[in-house]
Each structure stands twice: as structure tokens, then as C-alpha cells.
N, C-alpha and C positions, 0 to 999 in steps of 0.2 A: 626513436620516437620520444616526443615530449608532450605532456598534456597538463593542463591546469585542472585540478579536481573540480573546481566550480563549473568548468565547461564540459566535463565528462571526458571519458577516455575512448569511447567508440569501439571498445572491445566487447566480445560476448559476455565476459565476466570481469568483475572488478579486480585489477591486478594488485591493489594495495594489500589485500589480505595475504598475498603470497610473497610479498617483498620482504617483510620482516619475519624471517623464518630460519630455523624452527623456533617455535615458541613453547615453553613448558606449559603444562596444563595443571591448573589448580582444581582439584575435585573437592569442592567445598561443602562441608556439612554445617548446617545451622539448625537451631531449635527455636521455634516460635514461642511467644509468651504463653500460649495455651498448651505447650508441651509437644506439639506436633513437630515432626522431623522433616528436613529437606536436604536433598543432595543434588548438586548440579556442577558441571565442569565449566571452567572459564580459561580461555587461552590468552587473554590479555592479562598476563600474570608474571610476576618476577619478584626476586629478592632485591631490596633497595638499600640495606644498611647492615653493618656487622654489629655495632655496639650502640644501643641494644639492637639485637637482630630484628629486622622489620621486613615486611612483605607488602605488596600491593596487588590489587586486581581491579580491572575495570569492567563495568557492566553497561551494555548498550540495549536500547529497546525497552519494551515493557510487555506485560501480560494483561490479558483482558480482565483478570480478576484481582489485579493489583493496581494501585493508583500511581501511575507514572514510573513503575519500576518492575522488578522481578522478585520472586520469593526470597532469594538469598539476601539481597540488600535490605528488603523490608524486615526480615528477621534480625539482621545485624543492627539495623537502626534501633530496633526495639530492645535487644538484649545486650549489645555491645561486645559480642564475642562471636568467633567463628573458628573452624578448624580446616586447614588446608591439607588434604590427603594427596600424596604423590601417586600418579597413575603408572602402573606397569603395563608392558605390552600385553601380558596375558589377560588383562582386564579390559582390553580395548572395546570389546563388544558390549559389555555391561556399562562401561562408561558412556558409550554412545547412546545406549538406551535411556540413560538418565538425563540426556541433553534435551529431551523433548519438552514441549511447552505444556507440561502436565498441570492439571488444576492444583491449586495450592493445598488442597486437602489430601493429595496423593503423596504417599511415602515412597519416594523413588528407590531407596535402598531396599525396602521390603519388596517392592514390585520386581526389582532386579535380582533378588536373592542374595543381597550383600549383607554379611554379618557386621553388626555394629558393636562398639565398645564405648565406654564412657571416657571422656577426657579427665585429666586429673586436676588441672589448674582452673578450668572454666566449666561452666554448666552447658555442656554441648556433647553431642555424640561424635564419634569418629569411625572410620572404616577399620575394622579390627585387624585385618591382615594387610593393610597398606604398607609398602616398603618404608615409608616415613610419614609422619603426621606432625604438623606445626599447629600448636594451640595458640590462638591469637586473640588479643584484646584490641578492639577498635581504637584507633587514635584519631582518625578524622575521615570524613567523606567530603570530596570536592566535586562540585558540579563542573562539567566540561562544556565546551562549545557544542551546540547541537542538542536536539531534544532527547531527553532520557539517557544522556551519557554521563556517567559518574565513575569516580575512582575511589576505592576504599583502601586505607592504609591500616595495618595492624602491627602491633608489637608481639613478637613471638615470646610467649611466657612458658612454654613447655614443648618438648620435642620427644616424639616416639620414633625409635629406629627398630626395624624388624631384625632380629638377631642374625638371620642368615644373610643379611645384606652387609654385615660388618666382616671384613677380612683383613687380618693383620692390623687392626686398629683404624682402618679406613672404611668409610661408607662407599661401597663399591657399586657404582651404578650399572656395571655390566652384569651384575648378578640378577638384576630384574628388568633391565632394558627399559628405561623411562620412555613413555609415549610423549610425542610432541606434535604440535599442529603446524602444518605447512601453509595452508590456505586452500581456498576452494573446498573440495571434499577430501583433501589429501593429508595424510599423517606420515610420521616416520618414527623410528625408535632407535635408541642408542645401542650400537653393537660394538663399535670400535672406539678405543680411547688412546690418545697419545699424550706424552708429557713434554712440555717445553719450559725451560728456565727463563725467568725475566733477566734483563741485563743487570749484572752485578750479583746475581744469585749463584750459589754453588751447591 
């Protein structure tokens, strides 16, 4: 099968969301200028550089109570900071609950019973028991083709690692099984890890 996206695919559901998979999930906490808190997951997310460490996430669509965007990006535009919390398999249901199109005055963490803690390098909350949290300062927001498609880049200025996820000096993802998005309504989690050396390594 071949199709041109501008012509449509003719399938019951859009296959594009399932092709690039699995995708890690950024469970992003932000704080508005008025001090209100927001928490939402984004699966168009990844790390993009080592030195300095940087991440990106993309947001698509908009909410009825935000002008051309969603709460997360609106807060980041106003404050210049955000925190990326890594989602573990055990938190899949509460993560899903926070993905709803809640009104901007709804505190998703409080609604879902998620404990928060303060970040150290930025004025923002974080998920207290997340396996890892990346404290980020916004570096740029880029408008993409299409309505309400934007990507935000941030420099990681602080890193929290949960102690039980460190084993023999390594951040061990099998200890918490990161949740990932597959597409459609499908998800997966990391349970098996194998090691390969690059050519020339020993």
C-alpha cells in the first residue's frame, strides 16, 4: 500500500500515529503566572542533544479556553520553564486521566491524587515519585506546518533520579518499566533490555 497524506489513506484509522513507535511519554508539569498548576502527557517527545542536555516536545491542537494552544505551552510561554516527568508502567491509569481536555483551572495532579514536589533550579512543580524528572528552561518554540502545531525545546538544568531506579551506578529502566505510546489507543512498556556494542567498541 502507498498513500499520499494529502489524499488520505482510506483506512478506518490514521496509520501515521502507529508507524513511529514506540514513543516515550513526557508527563509535563508547568506552573502558570498566577501560580496554578498543570500536568499533561505528550508522546511527541524525545531527547535531542547531550551537551548541554536538551529535550523537545510537540503539541498539536488547541483547547476551547486557550488561544490557539493548550495549557502546557501557554504556561511555558509565560514562565519559560517546564519539568518533564518520566512515566512508569504502574502510573499508566493516572497518566491517562491527566490526558483529558480539562479546563485550565483544573489541577490534574490534585484530581488524580498525584503527590507533587518542588523543582530545585526552576520555579515549577514536579511529580514527587517519578522515576526521573528533567527540569527544563525553554530555549525556543517553533511553529510547524498546519494549524496549532508547535514544538518546544528546553535545556535540562536539573535532573532528579529516584534512588530505587539506580542499580550499580546505572539508571535501570527495567526497575520501573517506562511507558511508551504506540499509536491509536495502544501503549507498551519496557520489560526486556539487551546490550550491543558499536563497531570499534570493546
